[in-house]
The first five atom37 places (N, CA, C, CB, O) and aatype in JSON, in Angstrom:
{
  "aatype": [12, 1, 14, 7, 7, 19, 18, 6, 16, 1, 7, 3, 15, 16, 14, 13, 2, 16, 6, 10, 10, 16, 5, 11, 5, 1, 0, 7, 2, 5, 0, 10, 0, 19, 12, 2, 5, 8, 10, 0, 15, 8, 16, 13, 13, 19, 15, 6, 1, 18, 15, 9, 0, 3, 9, 0, 10, 18, 0, 18, 16, 8, 19, 0, 7, 6, 7, 7, 13, 6, 10, 15, 5, 18, 14, 0, 19, 19, 0, 17, 10, 5, 1, 19, 1, 6, 5, 14, 1, 8, 9, 16, 9, 3, 8, 17, 15, 0, 0, 16, 14, 15],
  "atom_mask": [
    [1, 1, 1, 1, 1],
    [1, 1, 1, 1, 1],
    [1, 1, 1, 1, 1],
    [1, 1, 1, 0, 1],
    [1, 1, 1, 0, 1],
    [1, 1, 1, 1, 1],
    [1, 1, 1, 1, 1],
    [1, 1, 1, 1, 1],
    [1, 1, 1, 1, 1],
    [1, 1, 1, 1, 1],
    [1, 1, 1, 0, 1],
    [1, 1, 1, 1, 1],
    [1, 1, 1, 1, 1],
    [1, 1, 1, 1, 1],
    [1, 1, 1, 1, 1],
    [1, 1, 1, 1, 1],
    [1, 1, 1, 1, 1],
    [1, 1, 1, 1, 1],
    [1, 1, 1, 1, 1],
    [1, 1, 1, 1, 1],
    [1, 1, 1, 1, 1],
    [1, 1, 1, 1, 1],
    [1, 1, 1, 1, 1],
    [1, 1, 1, 1, 1],
    [1, 1, 1, 1, 1],
    [1, 1, 1, 1, 1],
    [1, 1, 1, 1, 1],
    [1, 1, 1, 0, 1],
    [1, 1, 1, 1, 1],
    [1, 1, 1, 1, 1],
    [1, 1, 1, 1, 1],
    [1, 1, 1, 1, 1],
    [1, 1, 1, 1, 1],
    [1, 1, 1, 1, 1],
    [1, 1, 1, 1, 1],
    [1, 1, 1, 1, 1],
    [1, 1, 1, 1, 1],
    [1, 1, 1, 1, 1],
    [1, 1, 1, 1, 1],
    [1, 1, 1, 1, 1],
    [1, 1, 1, 1, 1],
    [1, 1, 1, 1, 1],
    [1, 1, 1, 1, 1],
    [1, 1, 1, 1, 1],
    [1, 1, 1, 1, 1],
    [1, 1, 1, 1, 1],
    [1, 1, 1, 1, 1],
    [1, 1, 1, 1, 1],
    [1, 1, 1, 1, 1],
    [1, 1, 1, 1, 1],
    [1, 1, 1, 1, 1],
    [1, 1, 1, 1, 1],
    [1, 1, 1, 1, 1],
    [1, 1, 1, 1, 1],
    [1, 1, 1, 1, 1],
    [1, 1, 1, 1, 1],
    [1, 1, 1, 1, 1],
    [1, 1, 1, 1, 1],
    [1, 1, 1, 1, 1],
    [1, 1, 1, 1, 1],
    [1, 1, 1, 1, 1],
    [1, 1, 1, 1, 1],
    [1, 1, 1, 1, 1],
    [1, 1, 1, 1, 1],
    [1, 1, 1, 0, 1],
    [1, 1, 1, 1, 1],
    [1, 1, 1, 0, 1],
    [1, 1, 1, 0, 1],
    [1, 1, 1, 1, 1],
    [1, 1, 1, 1, 1],
    [1, 1, 1, 1, 1],
    [1, 1, 1, 1, 1],
    [1, 1, 1, 1, 1],
    [1, 1, 1, 1, 1],
    [1, 1, 1, 1, 1],
    [1, 1, 1, 1, 1],
    [1, 1, 1, 1, 1],
    [1, 1, 1, 1, 1],
    [1, 1, 1, 1, 1],
    [1, 1, 1, 1, 1],
    [1, 1, 1, 1, 1],
    [1, 1, 1, 1, 1],
    [1, 1, 1, 1, 1],
    [1, 1, 1, 1, 1],
    [1, 1, 1, 1, 1],
    [1, 1, 1, 1, 1],
    [1, 1, 1, 1, 1],
    [1, 1, 1, 1, 1],
    [1, 1, 1, 1, 1],
    [1, 1, 1, 1, 1],
    [1, 1, 1, 1, 1],
    [1, 1, 1, 1, 1],
    [1, 1, 1, 1, 1],
    [1, 1, 1, 1, 1],
    [1, 1, 1, 1, 1],
    [1, 1, 1, 1, 1],
    [1, 1, 1, 1, 1],
    [1, 1, 1, 1, 1],
    [1, 1, 1, 1, 1],
    [1, 1, 1, 1, 1],
    [1, 1, 1, 1, 1],
    [1, 1, 1, 1, 1]
  ],
  "atom_positions": [
    [[-35.39, 60.18, -5.04], [-34.48, 59.06, -4.89], [-33.94, 58.67, -6.26], [-35.19, 57.86, -4.21], [-34.68, 58.62, -7.24]],
    [[-32.65, 58.39, -6.32], [-32.01, 57.92, -7.55], [-32.13, 56.41, -7.64], [-30.51, 58.35, -7.59], [-32.24, 55.73, -6.62]],
    [[-32.12, 55.87, -8.87], [-32.16, 54.41, -9.01], [-31.02, 53.75, -8.24], [-32.11, 54.01, -10.48], [-29.87, 54.18, -8.33]],
    [[-31.34, 52.71, -7.5], [-30.33, 51.96, -6.77], [-29.91, 52.61, -5.46], [0.0, 0.0, 0.0], [-29.11, 52.04, -4.72]],
    [[-30.44, 53.78, -5.16], [-30.05, 54.47, -3.94], [-31.16, 54.47, -2.91], [0.0, 0.0, 0.0], [-32.34, 54.43, -3.25]],
    [[-30.76, 54.5, -1.66], [-31.73, 54.6, -0.58], [-31.46, 55.93, 0.09], [-31.63, 53.39, 0.44], [-30.5, 56.07, 0.84]],
    [[-32.29, 56.89, -0.17], [-32.06, 58.23, 0.34], [-33.01, 58.55, 1.49], [-32.22, 59.25, -0.76], [-34.18, 58.16, 1.48]],
    [[-32.49, 59.24, 2.44], [-33.28, 59.81, 3.51], [-33.09, 61.31, 3.42], [-32.87, 59.25, 4.92], [-32.23, 61.79, 2.67]],
    [[-33.86, 62.04, 4.16], [-33.66, 63.47, 4.22], [-33.22, 63.81, 5.62], [-34.96, 64.24, 3.83], [-33.86, 63.45, 6.61]],
    [[-32.1, 64.52, 5.69], [-31.63, 64.99, 6.99], [-32.48, 66.17, 7.4], [-30.12, 65.38, 6.95], [-33.29, 66.65, 6.6]],
    [[-32.33, 66.64, 8.59], [-33.08, 67.77, 9.09], [-32.98, 69.01, 8.23], [0.0, 0.0, 0.0], [-33.89, 69.83, 8.21]],
    [[-31.88, 69.15, 7.5], [-31.7, 70.33, 6.66], [-32.15, 70.08, 5.22], [-30.24, 70.77, 6.67], [-31.83, 70.86, 4.33]],
    [[-32.89, 68.99, 4.99], [-33.45, 68.62, 3.68], [-32.4, 68.2, 2.65], [-34.24, 69.77, 3.12], [-32.69, 68.17, 1.45]],
    [[-31.2, 67.89, 3.09], [-30.17, 67.39, 2.18], [-30.36, 65.89, 2.01], [-28.73, 67.72, 2.72], [-30.44, 65.17, 3.0]],
    [[-30.44, 65.41, 0.75], [-30.59, 63.96, 0.57], [-29.36, 63.22, 1.09], [-30.83, 63.61, -0.91], [-28.24, 63.71, 0.97]],
    [[-29.58, 62.08, 1.66], [-28.51, 61.33, 2.31], [-28.7, 59.85, 1.99], [-28.5, 61.57, 3.85], [-29.74, 59.28, 2.33]],
    [[-27.73, 59.22, 1.36], [-27.81, 57.83, 0.95], [-27.23, 56.95, 2.06], [-27.05, 57.6, -0.39], [-26.02, 56.77, 2.15]],
    [[-28.1, 56.4, 2.89], [-27.64, 55.6, 4.02], [-27.02, 54.28, 3.58], [-28.8, 55.33, 4.98], [-26.1, 53.78, 4.22]],
    [[-27.52, 53.7, 2.49], [-26.96, 52.45, 1.99], [-25.52, 52.64, 1.52], [-27.82, 51.89, 0.84], [-24.64, 51.83, 1.82]],
    [[-25.28, 53.72, 0.8], [-23.93, 54.01, 0.33], [-22.99, 54.29, 1.5], [-23.94, 55.2, -0.65], [-21.84, 53.85, 1.5]],
    [[-23.48, 55.03, 2.48], [-22.67, 55.32, 3.66], [-22.26, 54.02, 4.36], [-23.44, 56.23, 4.63], [-21.11, 53.87, 4.76]],
    [[-23.19, 53.11, 4.52], [-22.9, 51.83, 5.17], [-21.84, 51.06, 4.39], [-24.17, 50.98, 5.29], [-20.93, 50.47, 4.98]],
    [[-21.95, 51.05, 3.07], [-20.96, 50.37, 2.23], [-19.58, 51.01, 2.39], [-21.39, 50.4, 0.75], [-18.58, 50.31, 2.52]],
    [[-19.53, 52.33, 2.38], [-18.25, 53.04, 2.51], [-17.63, 52.82, 3.88], [-18.44, 54.55, 2.26], [-16.41, 52.65, 4.0]],
    [[-18.46, 52.8, 4.93], [-17.94, 52.56, 6.27], [-17.4, 51.14, 6.4], [-19.02, 52.8, 7.32], [-16.38, 50.91, 7.04]],
    [[-18.09, 50.19, 5.79], [-17.62, 48.81, 5.82], [-16.26, 48.71, 5.11], [-18.66, 47.86, 5.14], [-15.33, 48.09, 5.63]],
    [[-16.15, 49.31, 3.94], [-14.88, 49.29, 3.2], [-13.78, 50.01, 3.97], [-15.06, 49.94, 1.81], [-12.64, 49.56, 4.0]],
    [[-14.11, 51.13, 4.59], [-13.13, 51.87, 5.39], [-12.64, 51.06, 6.57], [0.0, 0.0, 0.0], [-11.44, 51.06, 6.87]],
    [[-13.55, 50.37, 7.26], [-13.14, 49.54, 8.39], [-12.3, 48.35, 7.93], [-14.38, 49.04, 9.15], [-11.38, 47.93, 8.63]],
    [[-12.61, 47.81, 6.75], [-11.78, 46.73, 6.22], [-10.37, 47.24, 5.92], [-12.42, 46.14, 4.93], [-9.38, 46.56, 6.22]],
    [[-10.27, 48.43, 5.34], [-8.95, 49.01, 5.06], [-8.18, 49.27, 6.36], [-9.1, 50.32, 4.27], [-6.99, 48.98, 6.44]],
    [[-8.86, 49.8, 7.36], [-8.2, 50.04, 8.64], [-7.74, 48.73, 9.28], [-9.14, 50.78, 9.6], [-6.68, 48.69, 9.91]],
    [[-8.51, 47.68, 9.12], [-8.13, 46.37, 9.67], [-6.87, 45.84, 8.97], [-9.29, 45.36, 9.52], [-5.99, 45.29, 9.63]],
    [[-6.79, 46.02, 7.65], [-5.59, 45.59, 6.92], [-4.38, 46.41, 7.37], [-5.81, 45.74, 5.38], [-3.3, 45.86, 7.6]],
    [[-4.57, 47.71, 7.49], [-3.49, 48.57, 7.96], [-3.04, 48.14, 9.36], [-3.94, 50.04, 7.97], [-1.85, 48.04, 9.63]],
    [[-4.01, 47.9, 10.24], [-3.71, 47.51, 11.61], [-2.92, 46.21, 11.66], [-5.0, 47.38, 12.42], [-1.97, 46.08, 12.43]],
    [[-3.34, 45.24, 10.84], [-2.64, 43.96, 10.8], [-1.18, 44.15, 10.36], [-3.37, 42.98, 9.86], [-0.27, 43.58, 10.95]],
    [[-0.97, 44.95, 9.33], [0.39, 45.2, 8.85], [1.23, 45.93, 9.91], [0.36, 46.02, 7.54], [2.37, 45.56, 10.18]],
    [[0.63, 46.96, 10.49], [1.37, 47.79, 11.44], [1.58, 47.11, 12.8], [0.63, 49.09, 11.66], [2.39, 47.58, 13.6]],
    [[0.88, 46.02, 13.04], [1.1, 45.28, 14.28], [2.5, 44.67, 14.31], [0.04, 44.17, 14.44], [3.04, 44.38, 15.38]],
    [[3.1, 44.48, 13.13], [4.44, 43.89, 13.08], [5.44, 44.73, 12.27], [4.36, 42.5, 12.5], [6.55, 44.28, 11.99]],
    [[5.04, 45.95, 11.91], [5.93, 46.84, 11.16], [5.82, 48.26, 11.72], [5.58, 46.82, 9.65], [4.76, 48.68, 12.17]],
    [[6.92, 48.98, 11.68], [6.94, 50.36, 12.16], [6.25, 51.3, 11.18], [8.36, 50.81, 12.41], [5.5, 52.18, 11.58]],
    [[6.53, 51.11, 9.91], [5.95, 51.91, 8.83], [5.49, 50.98, 7.72], [6.97, 52.97, 8.29], [5.59, 49.76, 7.86]],
    [[4.99, 51.52, 6.63], [4.42, 50.67, 5.59], [5.43, 50.05, 4.65], [3.47, 51.46, 4.8], [5.19, 48.95, 4.15]],
    [[6.55, 50.7, 4.4], [7.53, 50.18, 3.44], [8.91, 50.16, 4.07], [7.53, 51.03, 2.13], [9.38, 51.18, 4.6]],
    [[9.56, 49.03, 4.03], [10.96, 48.9, 4.43], [11.27, 49.41, 5.83], [11.82, 49.61, 3.46], [12.39, 49.85, 6.1]],
    [[10.29, 49.35, 6.72], [10.52, 49.74, 8.11], [11.03, 51.16, 8.27], [11.49, 48.8, 8.75], [11.68, 51.49, 9.27]],
    [[10.75, 52.01, 7.29], [11.14, 53.42, 7.44], [10.05, 54.3, 6.86], [12.5, 53.71, 6.77], [9.31, 53.89, 5.97]],
    [[9.98, 55.49, 7.36], [9.0, 56.48, 6.94], [9.17, 56.76, 5.45], [9.15, 57.79, 7.75], [10.29, 56.99, 4.98]],
    [[8.06, 56.73, 4.7], [8.15, 56.93, 3.26], [6.9, 57.65, 2.74], [8.32, 55.58, 2.55], [6.0, 58.0, 3.5]],
    [[6.88, 57.86, 1.45], [5.73, 58.49, 0.8], [4.46, 57.67, 1.02], [6.0, 58.66, -0.7], [3.36, 58.23, 1.03]],
    [[4.59, 56.37, 1.2], [3.42, 55.53, 1.48], [2.76, 55.96, 2.8], [3.84, 54.04, 1.55], [1.54, 56.03, 2.89]],
    [[3.58, 56.23, 3.8], [3.04, 56.67, 5.09], [2.38, 58.04, 4.96], [4.15, 56.72, 6.16], [1.32, 58.29, 5.53]],
    [[3.02, 58.93, 4.22], [2.47, 60.28, 4.03], [1.1, 60.19, 3.34], [3.44, 61.17, 3.2], [0.15, 60.84, 3.76]],
    [[1.02, 59.37, 2.29], [-0.23, 59.24, 1.54], [-1.34, 58.63, 2.39], [-0.01, 58.38, 0.3], [-2.47, 59.11, 2.37]],
    [[-1.03, 57.59, 3.14], [-2.04, 56.94, 3.96], [-2.43, 57.77, 5.18], [-1.55, 55.58, 4.41], [-3.57, 57.71, 5.64]],
    [[-1.51, 58.54, 5.68], [-1.78, 59.4, 6.84], [-2.85, 60.44, 6.5], [-0.5, 60.09, 7.31], [-3.67, 60.79, 7.35]],
    [[-2.83, 60.93, 5.28], [-3.7, 62.05, 4.89], [-5.15, 61.82, 5.27], [-3.61, 62.28, 3.4], [-5.76, 62.7, 5.88]],
    [[-5.71, 60.69, 4.94], [-7.1, 60.41, 5.29], [-7.23, 59.72, 6.64], [-7.75, 59.56, 4.22], [-8.19, 59.95, 7.37]],
    [[-6.27, 58.86, 6.96], [-6.39, 58.06, 8.18], [-6.41, 58.92, 9.43], [-5.25, 57.07, 8.26], [-7.15, 58.62, 10.37]],
    [[-5.62, 59.99, 9.47], [-5.57, 60.78, 10.7], [-6.87, 61.53, 10.98], [-4.42, 61.76, 10.63], [-7.07, 62.0, 12.1]],
    [[-7.74, 61.65, 10.01], [-9.04, 62.3, 10.23], [-10.2, 61.31, 10.12], [-9.23, 63.45, 9.22], [-11.36, 61.73, 10.02]],
    [[-9.92, 60.03, 10.12], [-10.96, 59.01, 9.99], [-12.0, 59.1, 11.11], [-10.32, 57.62, 9.98], [-13.18, 58.82, 10.89]],
    [[-11.57, 59.49, 12.28], [-12.51, 59.65, 13.39], [-13.6, 60.67, 13.09], [0.0, 0.0, 0.0], [-14.73, 60.53, 13.54]],
    [[-13.25, 61.69, 12.32], [-14.24, 62.7, 11.93], [-15.29, 62.11, 10.99], [-13.55, 63.89, 11.27], [-16.39, 62.66, 10.85]],
    [[-14.95, 61.0, 10.34], [-15.88, 60.33, 9.44], [-16.66, 59.22, 10.11], [0.0, 0.0, 0.0], [-17.36, 58.46, 9.44]],
    [[-16.54, 59.12, 11.42], [-17.31, 58.13, 12.15], [-16.59, 56.81, 12.4], [0.0, 0.0, 0.0], [-17.2, 55.86, 12.9]],
    [[-15.31, 56.73, 12.07], [-14.56, 55.51, 12.31], [-13.99, 55.53, 13.72], [-13.43, 55.34, 11.27], [-13.46, 56.55, 14.16]],
    [[-14.1, 54.42, 14.42], [-13.62, 54.31, 15.79], [-12.18, 53.8, 15.76], [-14.53, 53.36, 16.63], [-11.94, 52.59, 15.76]],
    [[-11.23, 54.73, 15.75], [-9.82, 54.36, 15.6], [-9.29, 53.56, 16.78], [-8.99, 55.6, 15.43], [-8.3, 52.85, 16.64]],
    [[-9.93, 53.66, 17.94], [-9.45, 52.9, 19.1], [-9.53, 51.39, 18.85], [-10.26, 53.27, 20.35], [-8.9, 50.62, 19.56]],
    [[-10.3, 50.97, 17.86], [-10.38, 49.55, 17.51], [-9.14, 49.09, 16.75], [-11.64, 49.29, 16.66], [-8.96, 47.89, 16.5]],
    [[-8.29, 50.03, 16.39], [-7.1, 49.74, 15.58], [-5.86, 50.3, 16.28], [-7.25, 50.34, 14.14], [-5.3, 51.3, 15.83]],
    [[-5.42, 49.66, 17.38], [-4.32, 50.22, 18.18], [-3.01, 50.38, 17.42], [-4.09, 49.36, 19.39], [-2.25, 51.32, 17.69]],
    [[-2.72, 49.5, 16.49], [-1.47, 49.63, 15.74], [-1.53, 50.84, 14.8], [-1.19, 48.34, 14.92], [-0.52, 51.49, 14.56]],
    [[-2.72, 51.14, 14.3], [-2.9, 52.33, 13.46], [-2.73, 53.58, 14.31], [-4.3, 52.32, 12.77], [-2.08, 54.54, 13.88]],
    [[-3.31, 53.58, 15.49], [-3.19, 54.73, 16.39], [-1.72, 54.99, 16.73], [-4.01, 54.51, 17.68], [-1.28, 56.14, 16.74]],
    [[-0.97, 53.93, 17.02], [0.46, 54.08, 17.33], [1.23, 54.6, 16.12], [1.06, 52.73, 17.8], [2.12, 55.44, 16.26]],
    [[0.88, 54.11, 14.93], [1.53, 54.57, 13.69], [1.23, 56.05, 13.45], [1.06, 53.72, 12.49], [2.13, 56.8, 13.06]],
    [[-0.01, 56.47, 13.67], [-0.35, 57.89, 13.5], [0.54, 58.75, 14.38], [-1.84, 58.14, 13.85], [1.0, 59.81, 13.95]],
    [[0.79, 58.31, 15.6], [1.67, 59.06, 16.5], [3.1, 59.08, 15.96], [1.64, 58.44, 17.91], [3.77, 60.11, 16.01]],
    [[3.57, 57.95, 15.45], [4.93, 57.92, 14.87], [5.05, 58.88, 13.7], [5.29, 56.49, 14.42], [6.07, 59.56, 13.55]],
    [[4.03, 58.93, 12.87], [4.06, 59.87, 11.73], [4.08, 61.31, 12.24], [2.84, 59.64, 10.79], [4.85, 62.13, 11.73]],
    [[3.25, 61.62, 13.23], [3.22, 62.99, 13.8], [4.58, 63.39, 14.37], [2.15, 63.09, 14.88], [4.92, 64.57, 14.39]],
    [[5.34, 62.41, 14.83], [6.64, 62.69, 15.45], [7.77, 62.84, 14.44], [6.99, 61.59, 16.41], [8.91, 63.11, 14.83]],
    [[7.5, 62.68, 13.17], [8.54, 62.8, 12.15], [9.01, 64.24, 12.02], [8.03, 62.28, 10.8], [8.21, 65.17, 12.16]],
    [[10.3, 64.43, 11.76], [10.81, 65.8, 11.57], [10.06, 66.5, 10.44], [12.32, 65.77, 11.26], [9.74, 65.9, 9.42]],
    [[9.8, 67.77, 10.64], [9.13, 68.63, 9.67], [7.68, 68.24, 9.39], [9.89, 68.62, 8.38], [7.11, 68.63, 8.38]],
    [[7.08, 67.46, 10.29], [5.65, 67.15, 10.15], [4.86, 68.44, 10.25], [5.18, 66.12, 11.24], [5.1, 69.25, 11.14]],
    [[3.94, 68.64, 9.34], [3.11, 69.84, 9.33], [1.66, 69.4, 9.51], [3.3, 70.66, 8.0], [1.19, 68.53, 8.78]],
    [[0.96, 70.0, 10.45], [-0.43, 69.64, 10.68], [-1.32, 70.18, 9.57], [-0.9, 70.17, 12.05], [-0.93, 71.08, 8.82]],
    [[-2.51, 69.63, 9.46], [-3.43, 70.0, 8.4], [-3.83, 71.48, 8.48], [-4.67, 69.12, 8.47], [-4.14, 72.09, 7.46]],
    [[-3.82, 72.03, 9.66], [-4.22, 73.43, 9.8], [-3.02, 74.38, 9.95], [-5.14, 73.57, 11.01], [-3.2, 75.55, 10.3]],
    [[-1.84, 73.89, 9.69], [-0.62, 74.69, 9.85], [-0.68, 76.01, 9.09], [0.59, 73.89, 9.38], [-0.46, 77.08, 9.67]],
    [[-0.99, 75.95, 7.8], [-0.95, 77.16, 6.99], [-2.08, 78.11, 7.33], [-1.01, 76.8, 5.52], [-1.88, 79.32, 7.3]],
    [[-3.24, 77.6, 7.65], [-4.34, 78.51, 8.01], [-4.06, 79.18, 9.35], [-5.69, 77.74, 8.06], [-4.44, 80.33, 9.56]],
    [[-3.41, 78.47, 10.25], [-3.06, 79.06, 11.55], [-1.93, 80.08, 11.4], [-2.63, 77.95, 12.55], [-1.85, 81.04, 12.18]],
    [[-1.07, 79.88, 10.4], [0.06, 80.79, 10.2], [-0.3, 82.03, 9.41], [1.18, 80.07, 9.5], [0.46, 83.0, 9.4]],
    [[-1.45, 82.02, 8.76], [-1.87, 83.14, 7.93], [-2.81, 84.05, 8.73], [-2.56, 82.63, 6.64], [-3.86, 83.6, 9.19]],
    [[-2.44, 85.31, 8.9], [-3.33, 86.2, 9.65], [-4.62, 86.45, 8.86], [-2.63, 87.55, 9.97], [-4.62, 86.48, 7.63]],
    [[-5.72, 86.62, 9.6], [-7.0, 86.86, 8.91], [-7.2, 88.29, 8.54], [-8.14, 86.42, 9.76], [-8.23, 88.64, 7.96]]
  ]
}
């Protein structure tokens, strides 16, 4: 255990800091709540149009569920994710790997 950390061992013997995870999840949910509040009355993040701000925030937000975040608690965020996916020339995260033959 490192100073200030609360580590457990997962089944595969990898150290796991549950205290840090809880802090990160709390911060992530706070960020999602702020996003949800903004998007409840706005189509996108800046000037009511799709911008680099949406692209940057989409990068992590669209996979937040994989990190244990329950996106259904943030309906405005879920609707915004769909709007971003519907943008012209939107490329999915696995686009290039799917396009490259093995």
